[in-house]
C-alpha positions in Angstrom: -3.5 4.1 2.5 -0.1 5.9 3.0 -0.7 9.7 2.7 2.8 11.0 3.4 6.3 9.9 2.3 7.5 10.1 6.0 5.2 7.2 6.7 6.6 4.9 4.0 8.4 1.7 5.2 8.6 -0.4 2.0 9.6 0.1 -1.6 6.1 -0.7 -2.7 4.6 1.9 -0.4 6.9 4.6 -1.7 6.2 3.5 -5.3 2.4 3.5 -4.8 2.4 6.9 -3.1 4.5 8.4 -5.9 2.1 7.1 -8.5 -0.9 8.3 -6.6 0.6 11.8 -6.7 2.0 12.0 -10.2 0.2 9.4 -12.4 -1.9 11.2 -15.1 -5.6 10.5 -15.5 -7.7 11.5 -18.4 -11.2 12.9 -18.5 -13.5 14.3 -21.1 -15.3 17.6 -20.4 -18.9 18.1 -21.5 -17.7 20.2 -24.5 -15.6 17.3 -25.6 -12.2 18.7 -24.4 -9.8 16.0 -23.2 -7.9 16.8 -20.1 -4.9 14.8 -18.7 -3.9 15.8 -15.2 -2.0 14.4 -12.3 -3.3 15.0 -8.7 0.0 16.6 -7.5 0.8 17.2 -3.8 -2.1 17.1 -1.4 -3.5 20.6 -0.8 -3.5 22.3 2.6 -6.9 23.7 3.5 -7.9 23.7 -0.2 -4.9 25.5 -1.6 -1.5 24.6 -2.8 0.8 23.8 0.1 3.4 26.5 -0.7 0.7 29.2 -0.7 -0.7 27.9 2.6 2.8 27.9 4.0 3.0 31.7 3.5 0.2 32.2 6.0 2.0 30.4 8.8 5.7 30.9 7.9 6.3 33.0 11.1 5.4 30.0 13.2 8.4 27.6 13.0 6.5 24.7 14.5 3.6 24.9 12.0 6.1 25.6 9.2 8.1 22.5 10.2 5.0 20.3 10.4 3.6 21.4 7.0 6.8 21.1 5.2 7.4 17.6 6.7 4.0 16.5 5.3 5.3 17.3 1.8 8.7 15.7 1.9 10.7 14.8 -0.2 9.7 17.7 -2.5 12.9 19.9 -2.7 11.1 23.0 -1.3 9.9 20.9 1.7 13.5 20.0 2.7 14.4 23.7 2.5 11.4 24.8 4.5 12.0 22.3 7.3 15.6 23.5 7.5 14.5 27.1 7.7 12.0 26.2 10.5 14.8 24.3 12.4 17.2 27.2 12.1 14.6 29.6 13.4 14.1 27.4 16.5 17.9 27.1 17.0 18.4 30.9 16.8 15.6 31.4 19.3 17.2 28.8 21.7 20.6 30.5 21.3 19.1 33.9 22.2 17.5 32.5 25.3 20.6 30.4 26.1 18.6 27.2 26.1 19.5 23.7 24.9 19.4 23.4 21.1 21.7 20.3 20.4 18.7 18.1 19.5 17.4 20.7 17.0 20.9 20.9 15.4 21.1 17.1 15.3 17.8 17.0 13.5 18.9 19.7 11.0 22.1 17.7 10.3 20.2 14.4 9.9 17.7 16.1 7.5 20.5 17.4 5.4 22.3 14.1 5.4 19.2 12.2 4.2 18.5 14.7 1.5 22.0 14.0 0.0 21.0 10.5 -0.9 19.4 11.4 -4.2 17.4 14.1 -5.9 13.7 14.3 -6.6 12.7 11.9 -9.2 14.5 9.2 -7.3 14.3 9.8 -3.6 10.5 9.7 -3.4 10.6 6.1 -4.6 12.9 5.2 -1.6 11.0 4.5 1.7 11.6 7.1 4.3 12.1 4.5 7.1 15.0 2.9 5.2 16.8 6.3 4.7 16.1 7.4 8.3 17.8 4.2 9.6 21.1 4.8 7.8 24.2 5.7 9.7 24.6 9.4 8.8 26.3 10.6 11.9 28.1 13.9 12.0 31.5 12.3 12.4 31.0 10.1 9.4 29.4 12.5 6.9 30.4 15.9 8.1 28.6 18.9 6.8 30.6 20.6 4.0 29.1 18.6 1.2 25.5 18.6 2.4 23.7 21.1 0.1 20.9 21.8 2.6 23.4 23.3 5.1 25.0 26.7 5.1 28.0 28.3 6.5 26.3 29.3 9.8 25.0 25.7 10.2 28.6 24.4 9.9 29.8 26.9 12.5 27.2 25.8 15.0 28.1 22.1 14.4 31.8 22.8 14.8 31.2 24.6 18.1 29.2 21.7 19.6 30.9 18.6 18.0 34.3 19.7 16.7 35.7 18.6 13.3 34.2 15.5 11.7 36.4 12.7 10.5 35.3 13.2 6.9 32.9 15.1 4.7 30.8 13.1 2.4 27.2 12.5 1.2 24.7 9.7 1.7 24.9 8.9 -2.0 28.6 8.1 -1.7 28.5 6.3 1.7 25.7 4.1 0.4 26.5 3.9 -3.3 25.7 0.1 -3.6 22.3 0.7 -2.1 21.7 3.7 -4.4 22.7 1.6 -7.5 20.3 -1.1 -6.5 17.5 1.6 -6.1 18.3 3.0 -9.5 18.1 -0.4 -11.1 14.7 -1.0 -9.4 13.4 2.3 -10.4 14.4 1.7 -14.0 12.6 -1.6 -14.1 9.5 -0.1 -12.4 9.3 2.7 -14.8 9.6 0.5 -17.8 6.8 -1.7 -16.5 4.7 1.4 -15.7 5.3 2.9 -19.2 4.1 -0.4 -20.7 1.0 -0.2 -18.5 0.2 3.4 -19.5 0.7 2.5 -23.2 -1.7 -0.4 -22.7 -4.4 1.9 -21.1 -3.9 4.4 -23.9 -4.4 1.8 -26.6 -7.5 0.5 -24.8 -9.0 4.0 -24.5 -8.1 4.6 -28.2 -9.8 1.5 -29.3 -12.9 2.3 -27.3 -13.2 5.8 -28.9 -12.6 4.2 -32.3 -15.5 1.8 -31.9 -18.6 3.2 -33.6 -21.9 1.4 -34.1 -22.1 0.3 -37.7 -25.6 0.1 -39.1 -26.7 -3.4 -40.0 -26.0 -4.3 -43.6 -29.1 -5.1 -45.7 -28.9 -8.4 -47.3 -28.6 -8.0 -51.1 -31.1 -10.1 -53.0 -29.4 -12.7 -55.2 -29.5 -11.7 -58.9 -32.3 -13.2 -60.9 -31.4 -16.4 -62.7 -31.0 -15.9 -66.4 -33.2 -17.8 -68.8 -31.9 -19.8 -71.7 -32.0 -16.8 -74.0 -30.1 -14.7 -71.5 -27.5 -17.3 -71.1 -27.1 -17.6 -74.8 -26.9 -13.9 -75.5 -25.3 -12.9 -72.2 -28.2 -10.8 -71.0 
């Protein structure tokens, strides 16, 4: 079973993981209350991941690793970027190599520009990670995850890119195909949910009906009754 989006390689794996996280299930409490609930993102040590992140936010390696487990949630992209910037700043202060870190920050931002949440989680990570999203091709000015300082660092190391774009624009045909696939998937899934709802409704509606007592046939009328309608 795939537990994290970064491990997805096929459309079906991404679809299954998304449904495992967000599909609602219904249960009845002992007092008769009906509760519908989606599992949501996997907890970290028993608590919601953003709360757990607060405890380790000063450690960029742990912050990066935890956020990566929760991609492609919007906050996870941002937290990974924050962790990478912290590591880049530390490297610049100590005058050590940071080009690989900056490259990863750029690639992260470029991937996140393919689509927003609601779409991107149904696209396998492996397919996005394999796209040509090089600095020279996509630049940085239109990548929402990057800031002014990020662009300054990139210019210093790599110069001016040939263009500024987004993954959605560079791979618009692929995105159009993904949108069509997602639309078909959701129509099918909506039909499945409606089928389950009707099945549950019918089960609740079924009550045991007491057996009907046979009614004795009316007594046959005699000749006088027939004559006088009695």
